[in-house]
VODO-603050 format. One line per 3 residues: number of its first residue (from 1); for each residue x, y, z of N, C-alpha, C. Coordinates in steps of 0.05 Angstrom, whole numbers. Layout:
<nodes>
NUM = X,Y,Z,X,Y,Z,X,Y,Z; ...
</nodes>
This chain:
<nodes>
1 = 273,548,612,290,552,590,304,534,578; 324,514,596,339,495,583,323,470,567; 294,466,574,279,451,572,274,458,540
4 = 267,487,542,257,496,506,282,486,495; 309,498,501,329,490,487,330,469,474; 335,451,501,338,421,489,310,416,466
7 = 287,414,468,265,416,455,275,424,431; 280,450,426,283,462,399,306,452,384; 332,447,396,348,422,390,344,396,379
10 = 321,385,399,321,358,387,298,360,356; 287,387,352,270,397,328,286,392,308; 311,403,306,331,416,285,348,389,276
13 = 347,372,299,363,352,291,353,336,280; 322,330,283,301,316,270,296,323,247; 298,350,242,292,358,212,313,358,201
16 = 336,352,205,370,348,196,370,326,190; 355,303,206,358,274,188,337,270,173; 321,283,174,295,273,157,306,290,131
19 = 318,309,133,330,323,101,346,303,92; 364,295,111,387,273,90,379,251,89; 346,241,103,338,208,104,332,223,69
22 = 306,239,67,297,238,39,310,244,15; 331,251,14,355,263,-2,341,247,-29; 340,247,-51,335,234,-78,369,215,-81
25 = 351,191,-93,382,173,-97,392,169,-129; 413,185,-132,416,186,-162,446,162,-165; 442,154,-189,461,139,-202,490,156,-228
28 = 511,154,-215,522,171,-240,533,151,-260; 553,167,-279,556,141,-297,575,123,-300; 589,136,-270,610,118,-264,607,96,-247
31 = 585,106,-238,567,80,-218,560,48,-240; 559,57,-267,549,41,-284,574,21,-290; 569,-8,-292,584,-17,-307,584,-28,-329
34 = 607,-25,-344,607,-31,-376,590,-54,-378; 571,-42,-408,547,-61,-412,546,-44,-438; 543,-64,-469,526,-55,-478,500,-54,-491
37 = 474,-40,-483,456,-42,-474,442,-52,-509; 418,-66,-507,411,-82,-539,381,-86,-530; 379,-59,-559,344,-49,-561,335,-69,-564
40 = 340,-90,-581,327,-117,-583,316,-132,-554; 336,-140,-535,318,-141,-509,300,-122,-505; 316,-101,-512,291,-70,-486,268,-75,-502
43 = 259,-89,-521,238,-83,-533,214,-109,-511; 231,-130,-510,213,-150,-494,206,-134,-466; 221,-116,-452,219,-114,-430,195,-88,-434
46 = 194,-78,-453,181,-51,-468,143,-65,-469; 151,-90,-473,119,-106,-480,109,-118,-452; 124,-124,-430,124,-128,-412,111,-109,-390
49 = 121,-95,-391,118,-64,-378,97,-56,-384; 86,-52,-410,69,-40,-427,74,-11,-414; 94,-3,-427,98,27,-433,77,52,-449
52 = 75,27,-470,49,40,-485,26,45,-472; 20,35,-458,-4,40,-445,-21,56,-436; 7,65,-418,11,99,-398,16,123,-420
55 = 35,113,-437,51,134,-447,38,146,-482; 27,127,-486,17,129,-518,-16,148,-511; -21,160,-531,-41,176,-541,-66,163,-529
58 = -82,162,-512,-117,153,-514,-122,145,-534; -139,111,-542,-140,98,-570,-124,105,-580; -106,93,-584,-74,94,-598,-77,67,-613
61 = -68,60,-640,-69,34,-641,-45,33,-665; -32,7,-663,-16,-7,-689,9,17,-682; 20,27,-693,44,41,-697,43,66,-675
64 = 22,81,-670,10,102,-662,19,97,-633; 20,68,-627,23,62,-596,54,66,-583; 67,74,-611,99,68,-599,106,109,-604
67 = 85,117,-600,100,153,-596,92,157,-575; 108,152,-558,110,155,-525,107,191,-519; 81,195,-524,79,230,-521,64,226,-499
70 = 53,217,-477,42,223,-453,20,241,-454; 11,253,-432,-7,268,-430,-31,260,-415; -34,231,-412,-63,226,-398,-67,230,-363
73 = -86,242,-354,-88,241,-326,-94,224,-311; -76,216,-293,-82,192,-272,-92,204,-247; -120,199,-243,-135,215,-218,-131,194,-192
76 = -123,208,-168,-124,190,-144,-128,211,-120; -134,194,-101,-128,214,-79,-124,233,-71; -92,240,-87,-75,251,-68,-71,269,-95
79 = -86,275,-110,-90,293,-141,-86,280,-159; -86,297,-185,-84,279,-205,-57,290,-221; -43,264,-225,-15,260,-249,-26,258,-283
82 = 0,268,-288,-4,279,-321,21,252,-331; 17,234,-344,28,225,-356,59,240,-367; 87,235,-362,101,246,-386,105,239,-414
85 = 113,257,-430,126,243,-448,152,234,-450; 155,205,-458,186,193,-455,192,182,-488; 184,203,-506,188,200,-526,221,206,-538
88 = 236,203,-554,261,206,-559,268,234,-566; 247,247,-564,249,281,-564,277,291,-546; 288,305,-565,312,322,-536,302,338,-523
91 = 284,356,-525,277,370,-509,240,372,-499; 225,353,-505,203,350,-500,199,316,-478; 220,297,-492,215,280,-480,242,269,-466
94 = 249,245,-467,280,234,-454,302,228,-478; 302,238,-503,319,235,-519,348,257,-514; 340,278,-494,371,288,-478,388,279,-449
97 = 369,258,-443,380,239,-422,393,218,-427; 414,218,-408,447,197,-407,428,174,-393; 446,153,-400,430,122,-385,433,132,-361
100 = 451,138,-351,457,137,-319,423,156,-302; 417,175,-323,399,193,-302,371,169,-319; 375,153,-335,355,126,-346,343,116,-316
103 = 367,105,-317,375,84,-286,362,97,-260; 371,118,-258,361,140,-238,332,141,-232; 322,137,-251,289,148,-254,284,116,-256
106 = 283,102,-269,267,82,-264,272,64,-244; 299,66,-226,308,51,-210,298,64,-177; 304,86,-175,307,102,-156,281,127,-150
109 = 269,132,-178,250,155,-183,261,179,-180; 274,182,-182,291,209,-183,299,223,-206; 292,248,-214,286,251,-243,325,268,-248
112 = 325,276,-276,352,284,-285,351,315,-261; 332,325,-252,346,349,-243,345,344,-213; 345,327,-192,350,317,-170,316,317,-163
115 = 301,308,-167,281,313,-149,266,288,-157; 250,279,-126,238,256,-127,212,259,-156; 203,237,-159,179,220,-179,161,226,-164
118 = 137,222,-163,107,211,-150,112,184,-157; 107,171,-140,100,134,-152,79,139,-159; 60,154,-177,44,145,-194,69,132,-216
121 = 75,145,-220,106,129,-240,116,103,-225; 112,69,-232,106,53,-215,139,43,-209; 157,61,-201,187,51,-193,184,36,-168
124 = 167,34,-154,162,16,-137,176,-12,-138; 167,-13,-161,171,-38,-184,191,-43,-197; 200,-25,-211,223,-30,-219,241,-25,-207
127 = 241,-15,-179,270,-21,-176,279,-55,-164; 263,-67,-180,266,-98,-173,286,-109,-198; 284,-91,-213,292,-103,-237,322,-103,-235
130 = 334,-114,-260,361,-120,-268,367,-96,-284; 395,-82,-276,394,-56,-285,406,-59,-308; 413,-86,-327,416,-98,-350,390,-89,-369
133 = 377,-94,-362,343,-93,-368,333,-63,-373; 338,-53,-350,332,-25,-347,351,-6,-382; 371,-16,-371,391,0,-400,380,-22,-425
136 = 376,-44,-424,364,-43,-459,337,-35,-472; 315,-28,-446,299,-17,-448,294,17,-450; 310,33,-447,331,53,-455,338,51,-478
139 = 354,35,-489,362,35,-516,340,36,-542; 320,12,-524,295,9,-545,283,33,-549; 275,48,-525,253,74,-522,270,96,-539
142 = 292,92,-553,311,117,-565,310,112,-589; 301,82,-603,296,79,-628,268,93,-636; 245,96,-615,218,102,-625,217,137,-636
145 = 195,126,-648,187,171,-657,185,184,-645; 196,207,-645,195,226,-626,172,241,-627; 166,260,-608,136,270,-600,148,296,-592
148 = 145,319,-604,142,346,-586,131,351,-566; 111,342,-561,91,355,-540,100,353,-513; 92,371,-504,95,387,-480,84,376,-458
151 = 100,371,-424,90,355,-408,67,379,-399; 47,362,-389,29,374,-371,32,378,-342; 32,396,-327,40,396,-305,14,376,-282
154 = 29,365,-263,7,343,-246,-5,374,-231; -31,357,-220,-45,380,-205,-49,361,-180; -25,376,-164,-26,364,-134,-24,379,-116
157 = -49,383,-90,-48,402,-70,-33,395,-54; -25,418,-31,-6,406,-9,-24,391,12; -10,385,24,17,380,33,25,356,15
160 = 9,343,-10,29,326,-22,39,330,-40; 37,355,-51,60,377,-68,82,370,-59; 92,374,-33,121,370,-14,133,354,-26
163 = 154,351,-46,176,337,-56,188,326,-46; 205,336,-24,222,323,-9,209,300,12; 185,309,13,167,285,33,169,252,22
166 = 176,256,-13,165,235,-33,192,209,-15; 213,228,-15,244,212,-8,235,203,24; 212,198,48,210,192,64,192,172,57
169 = 170,172,33,152,156,26,173,132,19; 191,136,0,209,113,-8,216,98,7; 234,110,28,238,91,55,224,68,63
172 = 196,75,63,182,54,72,173,32,49; 172,43,26,166,25,0,180,16,-22; 199,29,-21,222,23,-41,246,8,-31
175 = 245,-17,-53,270,-35,-37,273,-59,-69; 290,-61,-65,300,-77,-96,298,-113,-88; 291,-122,-63,274,-141,-52,257,-157,-69
178 = 243,-186,-77,226,-191,-81,202,-184,-63; 190,-183,-66,154,-176,-45,151,-217,-39; 149,-239,-53,149,-258,-38,179,-276,-52
181 = 177,-285,-25,201,-305,-21,204,-331,-38; 178,-349,-31,172,-368,-46,206,-386,-46; 212,-398,-25,235,-418,-24,239,-446,-40
184 = 217,-458,-47,213,-482,-62,219,-475,-92; 207,-446,-97,200,-444,-138,216,-448,-152; 211,-462,-167,232,-473,-192,233,-447,-206
187 = 253,-446,-227,262,-434,-251,236,-419,-264; 211,-433,-277,196,-412,-289,185,-400,-265; 172,-405,-240,154,-398,-230,179,-373,-219
190 = 204,-369,-211,230,-350,-205,222,-325,-232; 226,-331,-255,228,-320,-277,201,-307,-272; 174,-314,-268,149,-300,-270,153,-285,-247
193 = 159,-289,-225,160,-269,-199,181,-249,-209; 202,-251,-227,223,-229,-241,195,-205,-255; 178,-222,-277,171,-208,-289,143,-190,-276
196 = 136,-205,-261,103,-198,-255,116,-172,-233; 131,-183,-212,138,-156,-191,152,-130,-207; 168,-145,-218,191,-126,-231,176,-107,-255
199 = 187,-112,-272,180,-92,-306,140,-96,-307; 137,-122,-300,102,-124,-304,90,-113,-284; 106,-97,-264,89,-87,-245,58,-90,-228
202 = 52,-118,-227,23,-120,-227,13,-112,-210; 34,-118,-180,30,-108,-160,8,-78,-154; 20,-65,-176,14,-34,-178,-19,-34,-183
205 = -27,-37,-188,-59,-51,-185,-68,-62,-169; -66,-92,-172,-71,-115,-163,-67,-118,-135; -57,-94,-113,-47,-98,-93,-67,-68,-74
208 = -83,-74,-55,-92,-58,-46,-72,-40,-27; -79,-7,-31,-60,8,-14,-66,23,15; -45,23,28,-51,42,62,-67,71,55
211 = -73,85,75,-75,109,73,-48,126,63; -31,123,70,-9,143,49,-2,127,18; -17,104,21,-8,103,-21,14,80,-18
214 = 13,67,-8,39,47,-2,27,16,-11; 30,7,-18,20,-21,-34,24,-43,-4; 2,-50,4,6,-62,25,23,-102,21
217 = 37,-108,31,52,-126,22,35,-157,34; 27,-151,57,8,-186,62,-10,-188,44; -22,-171,32,-50,-170,17,-30,-170,-18
220 = -15,-170,-22,5,-176,-56,-13,-189,-68; -26,-177,-87,-29,-195,-112,-66,-198,-109; -80,-188,-71,-95,-193,-68,-126,-184,-81
223 = -128,-165,-106,-136,-149,-112,-149,-116,-96; -164,-107,-100,-168,-72,-97,-180,-61,-113; -189,-27,-100,-207,-18,-110,-194,-12,-138
226 = -218,-7,-154,-211,1,-188,-191,34,-190; -169,33,-199,-165,63,-188,-170,78,-216; -193,70,-241,-202,76,-267,-231,88,-258
229 = -241,81,-230,-277,84,-236,-271,57,-211; -309,52,-218,-320,40,-204,-313,5,-195; -323,-9,-186,-301,-36,-181,-287,-42,-176
232 = -279,-63,-176,-253,-71,-168,-227,-88,-183; -210,-80,-176,-189,-97,-194,-189,-131,-181; -191,-152,-199,-190,-175,-183,-163,-196,-167
235 = -173,-208,-151,-148,-222,-131,-140,-236,-157; -114,-240,-157,-97,-260,-179,-86,-285,-160; -86,-288,-135,-77,-309,-119,-95,-337,-113
238 = -89,-356,-118,-111,-375,-114,-130,-374,-103; -139,-356,-77,-166,-353,-68,-182,-333,-88; -173,-321,-113,-192,-313,-124,-199,-326,-154
241 = -206,-314,-172,-227,-326,-202,-198,-342,-212; -177,-343,-203,-157,-354,-222,-159,-382,-203; -174,-390,-183,-169,-413,-168,-171,-444,-182
244 = -196,-441,-208,-200,-458,-219,-190,-461,-237; -164,-437,-251,-155,-434,-271,-127,-458,-267; -129,-469,-292,-84,-483,-294,-78,-461,-301
247 = -42,-470,-306,-30,-457,-315,-28,-445,-339; -43,-461,-356,-42,-460,-385,-60,-441,-395; -94,-446,-372,-115,-434,-375,-107,-405,-373
250 = -86,-395,-352,-76,-366,-356,-64,-358,-375; -40,-380,-376,-23,-368,-403,-33,-360,-430; -61,-379,-435,-75,-372,-451,-91,-350,-457
253 = -99,-343,-435,-116,-321,-426,-96,-294,-436; -69,-299,-422,-48,-274,-430,-48,-277,-460; -49,-292,-475,-39,-291,-498,-66,-287,-522
256 = -88,-298,-510,-105,-290,-534,-124,-271,-516; -134,-268,-495,-158,-252,-480,-177,-269,-475; -183,-295,-481,-202,-308,-473,-197,-326,-443
259 = -215,-323,-433,-214,-343,-411,-224,-379,-411; -229,-396,-397,-235,-418,-397,-258,-424,-403; -279,-404,-404,-314,-404,-403,-313,-389,-435
262 = -288,-377,-443,-302,-370,-471,-305,-336,-479; -302,-327,-450,-313,-298,-444,-280,-290,-454; -286,-258,-457,-272,-242,-462,-253,-219,-444
265 = -227,-218,-454,-217,-197,-424,-228,-164,-435; -237,-152,-414,-247,-122,-421,-233,-108,-401; -245,-78,-403,-228,-61,-389,-199,-49,-394
268 = -188,-47,-376,-155,-36,-380,-146,-65,-382; -153,-87,-378,-135,-105,-379,-140,-115,-412; -152,-109,-426,-148,-116,-451,-128,-104,-465
271 = -116,-79,-455,-89,-72,-459,-64,-80,-451; -69,-100,-431,-50,-111,-415,-41,-131,-433; -65,-154,-440,-67,-174,-457,-55,-168,-488
274 = -59,-147,-501,-49,-138,-526,-19,-134,-514; -11,-126,-496,28,-120,-492,33,-154,-481; 19,-175,-467,28,-184,-452,31,-213,-482
277 = 14,-210,-511,8,-225,-525,33,-229,-541; 50,-206,-540,72,-196,-549,102,-210,-546; 97,-227,-518,124,-232,-506,128,-265,-519
280 = 145,-272,-516,144,-304,-520,137,-318,-500; 122,-341,-510,103,-363,-498,115,-365,-466; 150,-371,-477,158,-378,-445,149,-356,-428
283 = 153,-330,-430,151,-304,-410,122,-313,-397; 94,-318,-416,73,-314,-408,71,-339,-388; 80,-365,-392,80,-388,-382,86,-384,-345
286 = 114,-365,-358,123,-365,-319,116,-345,-307; 98,-323,-320,81,-307,-306,51,-330,-292; 52,-350,-315,23,-360,-297,35,-386,-273
289 = 62,-396,-282,61,-405,-260,71,-396,-231; 79,-359,-234,86,-348,-208,53,-348,-198; 34,-342,-210,10,-335,-199,-10,-355,-184
292 = 2,-380,-197,-5,-402,-183,13,-411,-158; 38,-398,-159,56,-413,-131,44,-384,-109; 31,-367,-115,25,-347,-93,12,-365,-67
295 = 20,-363,-45,1,-358,-31,-31,-342,-30; -53,-355,-26,-78,-343,-21,-84,-322,-14; -86,-300,-12,-100,-274,-5,-132,-283,2
298 = -144,-276,28,-177,-282,29,-188,-248,19; -212,-252,25,-232,-233,12,-229,-205,37; -211,-209,53,-209,-194,70,-184,-175,69
301 = -169,-185,37,-150,-174,38,-122,-183,47; -121,-203,64,-86,-209,76,-94,-238,72; -66,-249,79,-56,-273,82,-60,-294,102
</nodes>
């Protein structure tokens, strides 16, 4: 009897600890230092983040790409996630959010209702962003056209539908530190690391995942299965197709979509190039410098 009571007590303690550790993190208004957000700087973050690529309607072009109405489906092994409306509409979008709520969502994956967002929203990358850049991004989004389109619920089966469990997943994969240390890096490489690992969230597609959907850091940017269908996302390290490309070749590709062999970009990367082409040249050059500075990842997906 005593052993059963002790075992039951341990289970209660473990459950309580899991409940505390899995609690969503929230940023309160008083936690934010004084800062005047700049929508102009936010537009630059919007472009490197490719926000329109997911949140605008499919096939949207021109100014229609700035209507962030959501609705796309992201099919995964864990269910189908629906991209939300993040336009400034106060009811259907995020126009009624506070700045602190936006920071909580971007950097901690926590909704204004205090629930965990699923990591189909790439907050594991955005957690590495500077808070000022997140606030600038919010200021820019609030200048865009509103949309009253209502969100479509996710279709997530049990047990992945247990929201509190995402908090335990975050303990493993959500961290503000850079992925690659690169101790000898110059300023351009460090700028590229910030853009690629943070707002650019390159690792979300170009890094393979483990069984519970977390990025494998030892295979960082080493490529992986295509989340949109057949084929593979390419290896971006010097062991992949970019091995023979110079940093200038990579920067030119980000600007124009043309490879050194005069082939042109295709698939979902075409949309990425559309976004990157809007950046200042120094940002594209910094991204290229970072990719050339990475240690190689082998075809087996490890360094």
